[in-house]
N, C-alpha and C positions, 0 to 999 in steps of 0.2 A: 710738448711730448713731437717725438723723432719716430719715425716709420724707416725701418732698414731692411733690406733684402737680405736674407742670411739663409746659406744652404747646409747640408750634410748633417752637422749633429745632431740636433734637436730632431730631424726628421728621423733618422736612423734610431734614435733612441725611443721614439713612439713608434717602431716599427715599420718604418717604410723602407719598402725595397728599392725603389727611385727616388733621389733626392729631390725635393721641392721646395720651392722658394716659400720663405716664410716671415709675415710681417712683424714685425717686433716694436713694441712701443714700451719706451722706458717713462716711468714716473717716480718722483721720490720729493721729499721735502725736509726740510731741517729747521726746529724749532730750538730757539734757545728763550731760556726762560729763567728769571728770577722771582725766588717763591719767598714769602714771610709768613709763618704762621705762629698766632698767638693764641694760648688757652688760658681761659679766664677760669680760677677757682675760688666760688665766692665773691666775685667781683673783682678779685687781683690775679693779677698777671702771676702763673705759675711756671708756665713753660713758653718758651719764645726761641725762635729758631729762624735764621735765615738761610737760603742757599742757591746755587745757581745748578740748573738742570739743563740739559740736552738731548734732544730727541732727532733720531735720523732714520729713515726709511728709504729705502731704494727697489726698487721692483722691476722688471722685465715681463710683460705680458705680448702674448704672441696669440695672432691669429692666425692656424695653420691650414684650415679650407674652411668653408662654410657649415660643416659641421662640427668642428673640433678648435677649441682654442686653450690655453693654457697659463700660468704666470708662478713667481716665483719671486719673492720679496724678502730682504736682509734688514734687519732693523735693530736699534740700540735696546737693550733691557736688560734681564736678568731672571735669574732660574729658580726664585724664591716661590714658592707656593703660595704664599700669600699677597704677591706681587703679580699675579697673572694678567692683570689689568693697567699695568704699567709697562711703558716701554720708554722709561726716562733712565738717565745716567746723570748722577751728582758730580759736581766738577770737585778736584780734591785728591788726596792719594799721591801726592808729590805729580802730579800729571802723566799718570799712568795710561795706558791705552784704555780705550772702552770696550765693552765686550759687546760682539756683532752675532746676535742669532737668526735662526731661518724661521721668520713671521709669518709666511704665506708659501704654499707650494702645492697646487692644485691642478687637475684637469677639467675643464668644462666641455660636457658632448651635449651637443643640441642636435639631434636628428633632424634632419629633411623631410622625414615621414612624417614628423608631427610640425610641419611648416618653420620649425625653428623656434617655436614657441614656448619650448620645454629646456629647461637647462638641467642636466645630472651633473654635479660637480662632486668629486672625489679628492678628498685630500685636506689641508689646512687652509681656510680661507676667513678674508675679514668678514666679520659678524653682520657690517654692514651691508655688504653685498651678498652677503648669503640668507639674511631674513630680512622682515621688515623691523626698521629699527630705528622708532620716532623719536626718542631721546634716551638718557642711562640710569632709566629707572630700574630696568630689570637686568640689562647687559651695558656694559663701559663699550666705548668707542674702541677701544685698544684692544678688545678681546679679538682672537682669531678660535674659529671652530675648527675640531678635526675630527672627520668623519665624510657623512654622507648628506648631499642635499639636493631636491627636487624642487625646481621653482617654474611657477607658471606666472608670467606677466610680469617678470625683469628682465632687462637687456643683459648683454655679455658684460657689462661693466658693473652688474648688480644694482642699478636705478628702475625704479619701480615706472612701470608702462601706465599709460591713460587704460581704466579697465576693468575687469576682475582679476585678482592677485592671490597666489595661493603656494603656499610654503611648506614642505615637510623636512626634517632634517633629524639624523640618528647619529650622536657624537660620543665621544668615548672617554670619559673623565679620569680614567684610570686603568689600568691593566695588570692581571695578575695571572702567572701561571701556577696556579694554585687551587686546588678541588675545595678549600674550605671558603675561598672568598671569592663572590661572584663581582666582575666588573662593574664599577658604580657608570651609569650612562645617560645622558642627556635626550629626549626625545621632544622634539620643537613641533607643532602645528600651528599654523596662520593662514587668516581667509581676508583678503579687504578688497575695497573696491576705490579708485582713484579716478576723481572726475572733474567737471568743471559746470557750474550753473551760473550765469549773469555776471561772467567775469569772476566769480569767485571761484578758486580750487581746493578742492578738499581731498581727502583721504581717511575713511573710516575703518577700522579692524577688530578682530579678536585675536588670540593666541591661546595656545595651549603647552605649557612646559612641564613636564614630568623628569623628574629626576630620580633614579633609582640607584640606591645601595649606598649611600652616600657617606655611612659606617664606612665603608671600605675604601675611602679616599686618604690617602697617606698624606700625613704633615712631613715626612722625611724624605728628602729628594734620593737618596740613594738606598731607601728600602731592598730588601732582597725579594725581587719579584717573582723567585720561582716558590716562595712560600716555604722551604726548608731551613732558610737562616733568618736570622735577627735582621731588625731594624726597622719595622712597621711600630708605625706608631698611629694610634688612633685619631681623628680630627676631632679633638676635645669640642670644638666650636661648632659643629654640626651632629654630635652625637645626638645617637637616639631621635634626631630630627628628621622629617620628611619634608620635601615640596612638591607640589602638584598645583602649578600656579596658572591660573586663569588671567589673563589678559586683556582689556581694553585701551584702544590707542586710537589719536586720530589729531588732524591738522587741518586747519581752514586759513585759506591766504588770499590777497589781493594784492591792488597796486593802490598807492596813494598817488604817486605821480609814475611817468613812465621809467623812471630808473631809481623808484622807492617803494619796495615790496612792503608787505608786513605779513606776519605769520601768526597766528594763534596754536599753540599744541597742548595735548595733555596725555596722560596714560594713567591708568588705574590698575593694579595689582591685588590679586586676593589668593593666597595658599589655602587650597582648600581640606589640606589634610588636618587631623585635630586631635587633642591631646589622648584620647581613646586609641589613637594606632602607633601614636611616636609620644613616650611619655616628657620628652623635654619641650614639647609644645606648648605654648601659651596661647588657649584660644581666643584670646581676647586682644592679640597682638599679630594680627595676620594680614592687616592690609596696609597699602603702600598706595600712593599717588604724587603725582606733580602735577602743574599747568604753567605756562609760562607763555609768553610774548616777544616775538622778535619784529623789527623794524628795521629795513636794508638789509643789504647782503654782502658790501663790500667787494663785488667783484672785479671792478673796474678801478683804474688809479683815482684816488681823490675820494669815491664812496664810501661809505660808513656804515655801521650797523650796532643797533643796540638790543640786548637781551636780557631778559629779567625772567627768572622762574622760583617759586616755592615748592618744597618739597615736604613730604612727610612720609617715612618709612619705618614701619613697626618691626619689631625684632624677631618676628617670624614669618615676615611677608615675602621676602626676596631671599636668593640664593647669596650668601653675605660677599661672598668670594669675587662674582661676577658684577656686582654692581659698581657706581662710581667710587673711587678710593679717594677723592679728593674731599669727600665728606666726613672723615674720620673724626669723632669727637670722645674725648674722655676724660677724665680727671684721674683719680689714684693709678687704676690700672686698665682704664679705657683706651689709650692711645696704644697701647701694647697688644690689643687685641685685634687680630682681624675682621672679626665682628663689628668693630668699632665703625662700620659702615652702615650699619642698620642701627634701628632705635633711636633715629637723628630726625629732626626737623629743622626747618629754615630757609634760607631764600640765598640767591646768588645773583649779582648783575654784572655785567659785561660789556665792554665797546671793542669794537675793531675798527681799523681806518686802512685803508688799502693805501700805502706812502709813494711806492713808486712799482712798476711793472713787476709783479709776481711776489711781492713783499708784503706783508701786511703786519702792522703792530697794535697791541691790543692788553687790554688787563681785564680780569674776572676778580671780584669781590665774593669771600665765602661768609656768611654768618650762621652758624648751626649749634642746636643745643641739642641734649638727650631727652626722649619722650619720658621713659622714666629716669629719672635724673639720679644718678650718686649722691651721696650727703654732700660731696664739694661742691655739685651743682655745675659743672664745666661749660664751658662755651667756647667754640670755637672761632676765632677770627683769621680770615686768612686771604693774602693778597698774592694773585700771579701777574706778573707783566711779561708778555711773550712776544717775539719776533721771529717772524715764519716765513721762510723763502719755499715756495714749490715750483718744481721744475719738471 
């Protein structure tokens, strides 16, 4: 990270009459991935593919004064509704340039009247920085929320501090200039406590995730938002469904040696809506959970980390567009469904090694089945090999 004194532009844009020095921090990463997916149907390979993928993120974050900071980040990705949790671009298309999008754009106001303990964030912000995200059961790590967040117990970089933590966020999922369609929204409330007892670090918390009007989410990118023209296509994957998700989460960790930490983590989510309210809900399929163990952190050259976890995500437990998209399972029609990210169970194992300064190499293996199996009984086997450089 580098800090640079800059004057005029940003300060003027934020309404300052007198130019003030602004500290800028540049952050970025480049990830090159080779990925192989193989789907077994009735224990025979039915679909197999390999691809090379790139993810690039570059952001600038400014500390304007002790009450105000802001940030802007660009990233690779695409504008498909069912790919909102991916920032990957696949190689191919005869070397065509890759698309770059606005991934973050936010203002963070932390008033000194509240001793800088409260962050009021407006705009588009990385979900790990905006809320408490232990793992990817409910929200994938590539997701960036759009709306307003109030935080207590997080620093300006979005990291949890020791002690009590409280989060409230209100986000717009889609927008309509139409009196017949109410804008779909997401409200999140979380409370947690982070502490340490006898050299064991821990964080325990709970959250509530309320989705409103998901029937009004359009799967058509260019739908006419005025409501007077055509183009709206109802989201059949969540049609007549609702999501009021209660979440429990936590982690515990310590040190095996001075340079080798360990961490146990877990999440549980339960969708409290039921079939009497939303006709497409299956009351017996509203639970999701994961549990995992990490040894090491690969923060320094020569260090490594191992991670293993098990997930079980029932079909009506979490919002299917926001959970991790790497777990898609399906036979005849499953892989074509965005909601193939739910109704899955299985495990992942991964290893990371810090090869040279700022560069890690690693691999992750996925093995997942459907909970309620199609007749073809599909199984996903997937291997991802990554090279990541951070700067």
